[in-house]
N, C-alpha and C positions, 0 to 999 in steps of 0.2 A: 158419252160414247160416241159422239159425233167425231172424235179425234181418231178413231180406229179406221185405218184405211180398209178398203174393200179387197177381197181377195184378187180380183182382177187387176188391182193396181200394184201388187207385190211383184218384186223382180226374183229371178231364178237364184238359186244358190250359185255363187262363183267358186269353181273348183280350181285349186292351183294347177299349174302345169305339171306334167309328169316329170319325176327326176330324170335328168340326162344319164345316158349310159356312160358317157366320158366327160370329164375325167373321174375315174373311180375314188372311192374314199379312202381314208388312210388305211383302213383294215386290209384292203386289197393289196396294197403296196407292202405291208408288213408280211402278209401271207406269201406274196411273190418273193420277197427277199429270203424268207425261211425256206421256201421251196428250192430257191436257186442254191442257197447254202447246203441243204441236204443233198442235193443232186451232185454238187461239186465234190462234197466230202465222200459220197458214195463212189463216185468215179475214181477219186484218188486211193480210196481203200482197196478198190478192186485192182487198180494197176499195181499198187504195192503188193497185194497178195499174189497177183500173178508173177510178179518179178521174184518175189520170195520163193515161189514154187516152181520156177523155170527149170530147175535141176531135176525135178520130178518128171516133167514132160520129156527132158533129154533122156532120162534113165528108161522110162517106158519105150522111147524109140530104140534104145540100144538093146532092150530085151526083145523087141519085135525082130531085130536083126540077128539075135543069137541063134547059133546052130548047135552048140554043145553045151554041156553043163559048166564047163570052163568059161564060156562066153557069158552065161547067166551070172556066174560068181563074179566075173570082172565088171559087169554092169552094176551089180549090187554093190560091189567094193567102191566103184566110182561115185555112186549116189551117196554111200556112207561117208566118203571123204569129204564130200561137199558139205554134209550136215554135221559131222562130228569133227573134232580135232584129229589130225593126222597121227598124232602120237597114240591116240587112243584106238584108232581103227586099222592103220596100215599094218601092223604086225599080227593081226588076227588071222587064223587059218584053222582048217579042221574043225574039231568040236568047239573050240572057242569062237569061231566065226558063226557057227550055227547058233550057238547059245546067245551071242549078241544079236543076231538077227531076231530070234524068238523073244528076246528080252525087250527089244525096242518097238515091237508091234504086237498088240494083244490078240488080233485077229489071225496072225500068221503062226503056222507051226510048221517048221521044216524038220524033217526027219534027220537024226544025226548022220545018216549016210547018204543023204539026198544029194549032197555037193561032193561026195568022196570020190566019184569016178569022173574025172574031167573030161574024158574023150567020149562018154556015153551021150547019146541023143537026149534031147529034152522031153521029158514026159509032160502031159498036159498040166497035171497036178503041180509040178515044179514051176512051170511057167506062170500058172494062176497064182500060186503062193508068192513067187517073186513080184509079179505085177501088183498084187495086194499090198506087199511090204513097201514097195515104192510109192504107192499111192497113200498109204495111211501109216507109215512109221511116225513115231513121235520122238521129237528131238528134245531131250532133256539136257540140262547142264551136265558136263562131265563130273563124275564122282572120283574121289581120291582113291587111288589104288587101280585105276584102269577099268574098273567094272563099269558096265553101262548102266 
């Protein structure tokens, strides 16, 4: 037992130096690349969506400037001509036009006579319905026979 050193002759435990903060490990770089890809993809999607829906913003501006029912109908027709083929939309008027508006937006209900008096002033309900149609109409592929 003479070989056992005394406690006062033992050295302290040597701790390794703390790991440096820079350069980070591979996981950090992988996460950074993935985050960058997600941000770029999100920005591209947002820009494409904004470009696709620019006609809706222009239509809402036209509705804001509208003074008569005729102006509202013209604004709606201009928005529809951007979203659907001209052959399907341009010839619609009267009850067919109102039916088209009602069929292309589930949340919108235009009365059959709501667009019948072109020189009448705009009621709040008509302006609200028109704005809702511009914001939420659903563009589907054109069906055979001209029906929306």
